[in-house]
Structures are given as structure tokens and as C-alpha cells.
Backbone as a chain_set.jsonl record, in Angstrom:
{"seq": "MKRTPLKRNTPLKSGKVKNSSGRSGPKIEKAKIKKAPVPSVAVLDSLFSRYIRRHGECQLWGYGGVTCSTQLQCSHVFSRRFYSVRWDKDNAICACAAHHWWQHQNPVGSTIALQELLGPEHLDALIAKQAAGRKPTPDQKREIAAWLRAELREAA", "coords": {"N": [[162.714, 33.192, -26.833], [165.996, 32.417, -28.089], [168.154, 33.913, -29.91], [170.119, 32.877, -32.348], [173.6, 33.712, -33.858], [174.219, 34.292, -37.292], [176.072, 32.44, -39.566], [178.515, 32.938, -41.529], [179.833, 32.369, -44.911], [180.533, 34.089, -46.575], [182.191, 36.784, -48.066], [183.479, 39.358, -45.944], [183.027, 42.647, -45.58], [185.483, 43.769, -44.726], [187.255, 42.279, -46.209], [187.956, 39.733, -45.085], [186.825, 36.351, -44.185], [184.4, 34.789, -42.269], [184.212, 31.9, -41.146], [182.622, 28.375, -40.366], [183.008, 28.393, -37.623], [183.027, 30.76, -36.601], [185.1, 32.53, -36.582], [187.277, 34.58, -38.242], [189.357, 34.911, -40.955], [192.325, 35.154, -43.101], [191.279, 36.327, -46.27], [191.203, 33.971, -49.036], [192.457, 33.314, -52.247], [191.706, 31.618, -55.139], [193.261, 30.236, -57.446], [193.53, 31.188, -60.914], [193.083, 29.609, -64.032], [193.839, 30.565, -66.743], [192.171, 29.967, -70.102], [192.253, 29.685, -73.789], [189.502, 31.444, -75.371], [186.36, 30.076, -76.076], [185.416, 29.553, -79.482], [182.837, 30.972, -81.297], [179.875, 29.545, -82.909], [179.109, 30.788, -85.051], [181.852, 31.695, -86.175], [183.155, 29.397, -86.231], [181.647, 28.156, -88.33], [182.238, 29.987, -90.615], [184.709, 29.629, -90.673], [185.022, 26.912, -91.46], [183.517, 27.166, -93.927], [185.261, 28.608, -95.508], [187.334, 26.98, -95.605], [186.472, 24.71, -96.998], [185.524, 26.106, -99.262], [187.629, 26.333, -100.574], [188.539, 24.494, -102.635], [187.941, 25.579, -104.892], [186.393, 24.976, -107.199], [183.123, 24.23, -108.477], [182.021, 21.118, -107.248], [179.673, 19.678, -107.855], [179.502, 20.198, -110.605], [177.659, 19.513, -113.687], [176.001, 17.93, -112.997], [172.466, 17.496, -112.76], [171.624, 19.204, -114.34], [172.044, 21.905, -114.725], [173.441, 24.753, -115.017], [176.339, 26.25, -113.853], [176.996, 28.698, -111.367], [178.872, 31.616, -110.496], [179.504, 31.903, -107.652], [180.793, 30.449, -105.127], [179.976, 28.056, -102.612], [179.515, 26.364, -99.033], [178.583, 23.241, -99.273], [176.627, 21.138, -97.291], [176.074, 17.587, -96.338], [174.732, 16.317, -94.539], [172.439, 18.226, -92.607], [173.512, 21.061, -91.156], [172.497, 21.178, -88.647], [173.016, 18.898, -87.211], [175.118, 18.477, -85.032], [177.507, 16.94, -84.511], [178.787, 16.014, -87.324], [178.905, 18.592, -88.04], [181.123, 20.492, -88.813], [182.702, 18.561, -90.19], [184.888, 17.473, -92.368], [184.321, 15.433, -94.231], [181.927, 15.964, -94.644], [180.841, 17.907, -96.252], [180.84, 19.499, -99.331], [182.173, 21.636, -102.139], [180.127, 23.741, -103.738], [178.438, 25.609, -106.116], [176.496, 28.222, -106.251], [174.055, 27.964, -107.76], [173.996, 25.203, -108.136], [173.759, 24.199, -105.409], [171.328, 25.35, -104.416], [169.646, 23.483, -106.146], [170.193, 20.975, -105.193], [168.82, 21.12, -102.787], [166.321, 21.513, -103.574], [165.651, 19.254, -105.261], [165.984, 16.372, -103.476], [166.057, 13.779, -104.207], [167.423, 13.591, -106.3], [169.869, 14.707, -105.873], [170.929, 12.986, -103.856], [171.734, 10.819, -105.389], [173.262, 11.878, -107.052], [175.323, 12.729, -104.841], [176.108, 10.081, -104.374], [177.274, 8.784, -106.421], [179.451, 10.975, -106.727], [180.828, 10.83, -104.206], [180.832, 8.374, -103.156], [179.225, 5.364, -102.109], [180.309, 4.07, -99.561], [181.724, 5.813, -98.409], [179.479, 7.669, -97.671], [178.213, 5.843, -96.153], [179.876, 5.7, -94.003], [180.123, 8.268, -93.302], [176.992, 8.599, -92.279], [177.125, 6.782, -90.004], [179.006, 8.26, -88.485], [177.409, 10.511, -87.754], [175.095, 9.486, -86.782], [176.327, 8.456, -84.163], [177.602, 10.383, -83.013], [177.815, 13.353, -81.09], [177.524, 16.56, -79.714], [180.11, 18.819, -79.82], [182.253, 19.563, -77.381], [183.39, 22.384, -75.302], [186.41, 22.13, -75.4], [186.925, 20.581, -77.673], [185.728, 22.285, -79.639], [187.772, 24.47, -79.449], [189.816, 22.941, -80.506], [188.903, 22.173, -83.339], [188.641, 24.594, -84.42], [191.476, 25.334, -84.124], [192.587, 23.689, -85.755], [191.132, 24.215, -88.359], [192.354, 26.789, -88.777], [194.959, 26.663, -89.023], [195.078, 24.734, -91.27], [193.875, 26.616, -93.459], [195.947, 28.5, -93.208], [198.123, 27.169, -94.128], [197.194, 26.817, -96.8], [197.392, 29.139, -97.832]], "CA": [[163.356, 32.267, -27.568], [166.978, 32.983, -28.224], [168.619, 34.012, -31.12], [171.701, 32.559, -32.523], [174.265, 34.319, -34.869], [174.286, 33.757, -38.59], [177.282, 31.83, -40.135], [178.874, 33.449, -43.109], [180.952, 31.799, -45.501], [180.568, 35.025, -47.702], [183.366, 37.717, -47.515], [182.817, 40.778, -45.788], [183.598, 44.358, -46.45], [186.865, 43.887, -44.617], [187.942, 41.266, -46.779], [188.16, 38.561, -44.203], [185.789, 35.399, -44.162], [184.036, 34.15, -41.287], [183.95, 30.491, -41.238], [181.45, 27.867, -39.801], [183.061, 28.459, -36.238], [182.762, 32.234, -36.152], [186.199, 32.68, -36.608], [187.577, 35.205, -39.153], [190.778, 34.584, -41.385], [192.468, 35.909, -44.31], [190.521, 35.796, -47.744], [192.139, 32.915, -49.643], [192.326, 33.461, -53.541], [191.71, 30.71, -56.013], [194.326, 30.235, -58.975], [192.71, 30.959, -62.09], [193.684, 29.164, -65.14], [193.35, 30.824, -68.344], [192.0, 29.138, -71.392], [191.705, 30.513, -74.812], [188.09, 31.72, -75.353], [185.694, 29.096, -77.103], [184.893, 29.921, -80.499], [181.377, 30.715, -81.346], [179.514, 28.686, -84.162], [179.484, 31.558, -86.261], [183.246, 31.922, -86.093], [183.423, 27.945, -86.752], [181.255, 28.071, -89.378], [182.86, 30.862, -91.396], [186.364, 29.275, -90.948], [184.959, 25.807, -92.179], [183.051, 27.482, -94.893], [186.37, 28.946, -96.21], [188.083, 25.78, -95.748], [185.7, 24.008, -97.762], [185.56, 26.808, -100.61], [189.258, 26.605, -101.002], [188.605, 23.479, -103.337], [187.831, 26.366, -106.045], [185.429, 25.021, -108.012], [181.836, 23.31, -107.921], [182.097, 19.681, -107.15], [178.612, 19.072, -108.637], [179.513, 20.362, -112.274], [177.355, 18.87, -114.746], [174.531, 17.383, -112.313], [170.941, 18.03, -112.891], [171.524, 20.141, -116.18], [172.168, 22.864, -114.449], [174.699, 25.547, -115.439], [177.247, 26.491, -112.783], [177.25, 30.266, -111.215], [180.256, 31.89, -110.031], [179.658, 31.983, -106.382], [180.937, 29.028, -104.549], [179.131, 27.777, -101.361], [179.757, 25.281, -98.599], [177.331, 22.556, -99.074], [176.407, 20.268, -96.117], [175.587, 16.592, -96.934], [173.938, 16.362, -93.317], [172.19, 19.463, -92.294], [174.116, 21.718, -89.874], [171.831, 21.161, -87.301], [173.671, 17.754, -86.527], [176.77, 18.765, -84.528], [178.475, 15.931, -84.693], [179.417, 16.178, -88.21], [178.757, 20.036, -88.43], [182.404, 20.988, -89.103], [183.621, 17.407, -90.415], [185.462, 17.615, -93.805], [183.602, 14.43, -95.269], [180.275, 15.99, -94.507], [180.921, 19.028, -97.055], [181.568, 19.688, -100.59], [182.216, 22.948, -102.434], [179.159, 23.622, -104.564], [178.203, 26.679, -106.771], [175.263, 28.657, -105.697], [173.059, 27.288, -108.617], [173.929, 23.657, -107.874], [173.346, 24.041, -104.157], [169.989, 25.473, -104.812], [169.333, 22.391, -107.005], [170.39, 20.275, -104.4], [167.717, 21.349, -101.789], [165.014, 21.397, -104.692], [165.625, 17.872, -105.791], [166.683, 15.644, -102.605], [166.712, 12.303, -104.898], [168.629, 13.733, -107.68], [171.114, 15.29, -104.862], [171.343, 11.725, -102.957], [172.333, 10.021, -106.683], [174.752, 12.672, -107.251], [176.351, 12.396, -103.798], [176.643, 8.651, -104.098], [178.122, 8.952, -107.37], [180.573, 11.775, -106.634], [181.454, 10.473, -102.977], [180.747, 6.701, -103.237], [178.28, 4.722, -100.781], [181.143, 3.779, -98.468], [181.649, 7.464, -97.77], [178.121, 8.122, -97.225], [177.873, 4.846, -95.058], [180.821, 6.138, -93.04], [179.383, 9.607, -92.753], [176.132, 8.031, -91.671], [177.668, 6.069, -88.638], [179.551, 9.228, -87.84], [176.344, 11.234, -87.541], [174.365, 8.672, -85.69], [177.047, 8.084, -82.918], [178.276, 11.568, -82.338], [177.518, 13.992, -79.85], [177.772, 18.137, -79.765], [181.463, 18.785, -79.352], [182.664, 20.285, -76.161], [184.398, 23.471, -75.85], [187.818, 22.012, -75.821], [186.927, 20.5, -79.044], [185.857, 23.419, -80.609], [188.861, 25.103, -79.631], [190.912, 22.172, -81.7], [188.45, 22.46, -84.675], [189.151, 26.427, -84.865], [192.854, 25.545, -84.458], [192.579, 22.968, -87.196], [190.783, 25.085, -89.743], [193.092, 27.863, -89.171], [196.411, 25.964, -89.522], [194.733, 24.371, -92.803], [193.903, 27.643, -94.182], [197.251, 28.999, -92.918], [198.809, 26.312, -95.169], [196.529, 27.007, -98.228], [197.686, 30.676, -98.473]], "C": [[164.642, 33.261, -27.823], [167.621, 32.845, -29.547], [170.072, 33.637, -31.516], [172.215, 33.219, -33.611], [174.048, 33.769, -36.08], [175.755, 33.53, -39.0], [177.378, 31.966, -41.046], [180.05, 32.383, -43.537], [181.18, 32.755, -46.907], [181.749, 35.958, -47.294], [182.559, 39.151, -47.018], [183.549, 41.735, -46.129], [185.088, 44.235, -45.918], [187.868, 42.916, -45.307], [188.268, 39.765, -46.279], [186.783, 37.574, -44.205], [185.472, 34.881, -42.755], [183.891, 32.525, -41.648], [182.907, 29.873, -40.265], [181.504, 28.046, -37.642], [183.036, 29.978, -35.842], [183.865, 32.84, -36.048], [186.639, 33.546, -37.8], [189.062, 34.8, -39.588], [190.869, 35.442, -42.545], [191.415, 35.277, -45.42], [191.546, 35.033, -48.436], [191.632, 32.924, -51.411], [192.635, 32.379, -54.3], [192.444, 30.869, -57.131], [193.401, 30.218, -60.081], [193.511, 30.45, -63.214], [193.088, 29.698, -66.305], [193.219, 29.934, -69.822], [191.692, 30.032, -72.692], [189.954, 30.453, -75.124], [187.583, 30.457, -76.455], [185.041, 29.583, -78.121], [183.385, 29.75, -80.733], [181.181, 29.815, -82.559], [179.389, 29.395, -85.056], [180.99, 31.631, -86.828], [183.674, 30.29, -86.516], [182.925, 27.769, -88.16], [181.684, 28.662, -90.446], [184.39, 30.134, -91.83], [186.183, 27.755, -91.967], [184.365, 26.078, -93.617], [184.326, 27.96, -95.916], [187.255, 27.8, -96.61], [187.589, 25.095, -96.746], [185.66, 24.752, -99.438], [186.952, 26.804, -101.223], [189.662, 25.734, -102.184], [188.546, 24.505, -104.679], [187.132, 26.302, -107.361], [184.279, 24.175, -107.586], [182.094, 22.008, -108.544], [181.067, 18.814, -108.129], [178.421, 19.381, -110.064], [178.92, 19.237, -112.923], [176.282, 17.948, -114.179], [173.419, 18.216, -112.576], [170.733, 19.112, -113.882], [171.169, 21.34, -115.649], [173.411, 23.616, -114.524], [175.242, 26.272, -113.938], [177.055, 28.161, -112.815], [178.593, 30.41, -110.85], [180.592, 31.85, -108.675], [179.638, 30.717, -105.752], [180.401, 28.976, -102.787], [179.834, 26.429, -100.694], [178.449, 24.455, -98.219], [177.314, 21.503, -97.999], [176.056, 18.852, -96.755], [174.502, 16.281, -95.514], [173.826, 17.647, -93.133], [173.366, 19.946, -91.11], [173.518, 21.788, -88.684], [172.34, 19.957, -86.352], [175.247, 17.933, -86.398], [177.475, 18.055, -84.744], [179.263, 16.138, -86.113], [179.246, 17.7, -88.748], [180.104, 20.499, -89.122], [183.455, 19.349, -89.604], [183.772, 17.466, -92.009], [184.659, 16.578, -94.84], [182.273, 14.644, -95.166], [179.804, 17.127, -95.627], [181.411, 19.157, -98.303], [181.384, 21.165, -101.027], [180.98, 22.803, -103.668], [178.792, 25.123, -104.96], [176.642, 26.964, -106.481], [173.919, 28.028, -106.337], [172.888, 25.577, -108.099], [173.349, 23.389, -106.276], [171.902, 24.459, -104.214], [169.357, 24.225, -105.409], [169.418, 21.398, -105.962], [169.268, 20.259, -103.383], [166.338, 21.175, -102.735], [164.969, 20.114, -105.175], [166.424, 16.888, -104.825], [166.916, 14.179, -103.18], [167.654, 12.455, -105.576], [169.73, 14.27, -106.846], [171.869, 13.87, -104.348], [172.143, 10.656, -104.15], [173.553, 10.663, -106.911], [175.822, 12.647, -106.314], [176.692, 10.886, -103.788], [177.475, 8.256, -105.415], [179.467, 9.827, -107.403], [181.42, 11.334, -105.427], [181.792, 8.932, -102.991], [180.094, 6.331, -102.146], [179.107, 4.416, -100.03], [181.316, 4.888, -97.83], [180.762, 7.714, -97.195], [177.581, 7.341, -96.1], [178.594, 5.191, -93.753], [180.312, 7.297, -92.28], [178.155, 9.285, -91.674], [175.982, 7.699, -90.021], [178.212, 7.211, -87.686], [178.327, 10.054, -87.133], [175.452, 10.536, -86.525], [174.955, 8.7, -84.184], [177.657, 9.148, -82.369], [177.418, 12.35, -81.505], [177.805, 15.532, -80.3], [179.053, 18.44, -79.531], [181.362, 19.818, -78.185], [183.39, 21.389, -76.517], [185.936, 23.324, -76.086], [187.797, 21.379, -77.275], [186.605, 21.242, -79.998], [187.025, 23.971, -80.738], [190.029, 24.055, -80.613], [190.446, 22.045, -83.112], [189.034, 23.712, -84.907], [190.797, 26.411, -85.035], [193.266, 24.866, -85.762], [192.19, 23.638, -88.437], [192.1, 26.033, -89.876], [194.566, 27.31, -89.589], [196.033, 25.599, -91.118], [194.786, 25.545, -93.831], [195.252, 28.609, -94.183], [198.084, 28.282, -94.205], [198.293, 26.655, -96.811], [196.942, 28.419, -98.897], [198.97, 30.893, -99.012]], "O": [[164.559, 34.49, -27.808], [167.619, 31.796, -30.192], [171.054, 34.132, -30.964], [171.389, 33.422, -34.501], [173.63, 32.612, -36.029], [176.588, 34.407, -38.771], [176.627, 31.391, -41.834], [180.868, 31.788, -42.834], [181.746, 32.414, -47.945], [182.223, 35.835, -46.165], [181.571, 39.752, -47.439], [184.547, 41.711, -46.849], [185.955, 44.615, -46.705], [189.056, 42.805, -45.005], [188.732, 38.856, -46.967], [185.691, 38.143, -44.228], [186.446, 34.533, -42.088], [183.296, 32.232, -42.685], [182.339, 30.592, -39.443], [180.642, 27.915, -36.772], [183.025, 30.265, -34.645], [183.802, 33.859, -35.36], [186.14, 32.963, -38.763], [189.881, 34.416, -38.752], [190.006, 36.205, -42.979], [190.906, 34.156, -45.448], [192.712, 35.428, -48.424], [190.503, 32.55, -51.727], [193.813, 32.024, -54.262], [192.137, 31.828, -57.84], [192.558, 29.329, -60.197], [194.655, 30.89, -63.332], [192.009, 29.341, -66.777], [194.144, 29.382, -70.418], [190.944, 31.006, -72.609], [189.319, 29.4, -75.067], [188.246, 30.019, -77.394], [183.975, 30.128, -77.834], [182.757, 28.723, -80.474], [182.149, 29.367, -83.174], [179.521, 28.852, -86.152], [181.139, 31.613, -88.05], [184.681, 30.177, -87.215], [183.637, 27.312, -89.055], [181.594, 27.968, -91.459], [184.973, 30.116, -92.914], [186.91, 27.479, -92.921], [184.673, 25.28, -94.502], [184.269, 27.625, -97.099], [187.801, 27.68, -97.707], [188.449, 24.797, -97.576], [185.741, 24.136, -100.501], [187.221, 27.288, -102.322], [190.729, 25.919, -102.768], [189.238, 24.094, -105.61], [187.159, 27.102, -108.297], [184.324, 23.494, -106.562], [182.302, 21.722, -109.723], [181.292, 17.831, -108.835], [177.449, 18.983, -110.707], [179.432, 18.12, -112.846], [175.694, 17.207, -114.967], [173.441, 19.447, -112.606], [169.694, 19.742, -114.081], [170.116, 21.882, -115.985], [174.434, 23.092, -114.084], [174.473, 26.74, -113.099], [176.975, 28.83, -113.845], [179.395, 29.477, -110.873], [181.777, 31.771, -108.353], [178.663, 29.967, -105.789], [180.538, 29.895, -101.98], [180.488, 25.608, -101.337], [177.596, 24.693, -97.363], [178.404, 20.934, -97.959], [175.679, 18.988, -97.919], [173.343, 15.992, -95.813], [174.788, 18.378, -93.369], [173.939, 19.168, -90.347], [173.991, 22.422, -87.74], [172.192, 19.923, -85.13], [176.189, 17.701, -87.155], [178.44, 18.508, -85.36], [180.449, 16.449, -85.998], [179.484, 17.912, -89.937], [179.904, 20.956, -90.248], [184.65, 19.18, -89.358], [182.798, 17.501, -92.761], [184.42, 16.854, -96.015], [181.448, 13.79, -95.488], [178.611, 17.276, -95.893], [182.608, 18.887, -98.396], [180.586, 21.888, -100.43], [180.961, 21.828, -104.418], [178.861, 25.916, -104.02], [175.758, 26.107, -106.485], [172.942, 27.667, -105.681], [171.86, 24.974, -107.791], [172.584, 22.458, -106.024], [171.195, 23.486, -103.951], [168.245, 24.032, -104.917], [168.324, 20.839, -105.874], [168.787, 19.142, -103.191], [165.366, 20.584, -102.264], [163.848, 19.889, -105.633], [167.52, 16.522, -105.25], [167.807, 13.46, -102.729], [168.643, 11.723, -105.612], [170.783, 14.177, -107.476], [173.083, 13.675, -104.413], [173.004, 9.843, -103.812], [174.663, 10.132, -106.958], [177.003, 12.569, -106.654], [177.656, 10.548, -103.101], [178.331, 7.376, -105.323], [180.452, 9.436, -108.03], [182.644, 11.423, -105.529], [182.916, 8.452, -102.845], [180.344, 6.957, -101.116], [178.385, 4.421, -99.033], [181.048, 4.941, -96.63], [180.953, 8.06, -96.029], [176.783, 7.773, -95.268], [178.092, 5.032, -92.641], [180.11, 7.38, -91.069], [178.231, 9.601, -90.486], [175.193, 8.094, -89.164], [178.013, 7.235, -86.471], [178.374, 10.197, -85.911], [175.145, 11.104, -85.477], [174.257, 8.912, -83.193], [178.255, 9.008, -81.302], [176.284, 11.943, -81.251], [178.384, 15.641, -81.381], [179.117, 18.14, -78.338], [180.527, 20.719, -78.107], [183.938, 21.552, -77.607], [186.617, 24.105, -76.75], [188.706, 21.712, -78.037], [187.028, 21.057, -81.139], [187.517, 24.089, -81.86], [190.931, 24.533, -81.3], [191.248, 21.852, -84.026], [189.995, 23.782, -85.673], [191.396, 27.169, -85.797], [194.041, 25.305, -86.613], [192.889, 23.601, -89.45], [192.791, 26.044, -90.895], [195.123, 27.733, -90.602], [196.632, 26.126, -92.056], [195.515, 25.541, -94.823], [195.5, 29.368, -95.12], [198.585, 28.939, -95.117], [199.039, 26.701, -97.79], [196.86, 28.741, -100.082], [199.259, 31.987, -99.497]]}, "num_chains": 1, "name": "protein.A"}
């Protein structure tokens, strides 16, 4: 049985490439386009939390008979697991730690408070965004990070 030579499309040690015809030619370099790195979820969460907390006070003050604490937190209406609205400014409010805890312990009271605070139209629009959305692409993550950084710079 006759052996046929292998046809390679990978670089050899000499830096030349053998094509399917068996001839070697110069190695061709592809142009690399440098893009900004994709921000991690942790970086976006941190920027978004700072953006929401710049409100400066608990937006749920007076609800649930809870006394406000001094620590402000970013409280999401829809959980952070829904990436379509995770970094949407309409999906978060500034709440103190005590009211944020109260929200998680009393979902019915929290829903009533959010309807009074934000309005039913706001919540309906947010439900539509959450249902229709998808996880952001790397380019969208870059845009979100740039937008948050610009907003935080303006506030400073």
C-alpha cells in the first residue's frame, strides 16, 4: 500500500505554511483589532450600585414601620438574575439596609410600597422590559460601563 504525504495547514518550524498543493509560502499575519476589555459582572454591579446610591437617602422611608439605617444599598425590583434589567436604572431604588431586608421579608408589603412609590405604569413597563429582554452582549456591556462611568463623573 502506498503512503500519501500529509497535507498541512499549520505553521512549520521555519515559519512557512504548506498549503493543500504541498507548496510552502510566506506566513500571513491577520490584522488584530483591539477592543476595550469586556467589563465583568462584578465591575458593572459595583458601578451600578454606586450610581443608584448617589440618590443619598432611602426611598422607602416610612414604609413598613421600619426605622431607617445609615447604610444605603442598591435594591432591585426584579432580581439580579434577570440580566435584561440587571443594570436598568428603572429596576432599582436606593434603600437603607433595614428597608432592603424588610422588602425581602415582606414581598406583599414591598409590592404595595413599590406601586405607591413608582406607580403601576412604571412597573408594567419594567415587566415588559424584563420579559422581552436578553442577556447583554459584550458590546452592550461596554456601553453600559461607559454610561455608568460618565454618570458617576458628572455627579462627582
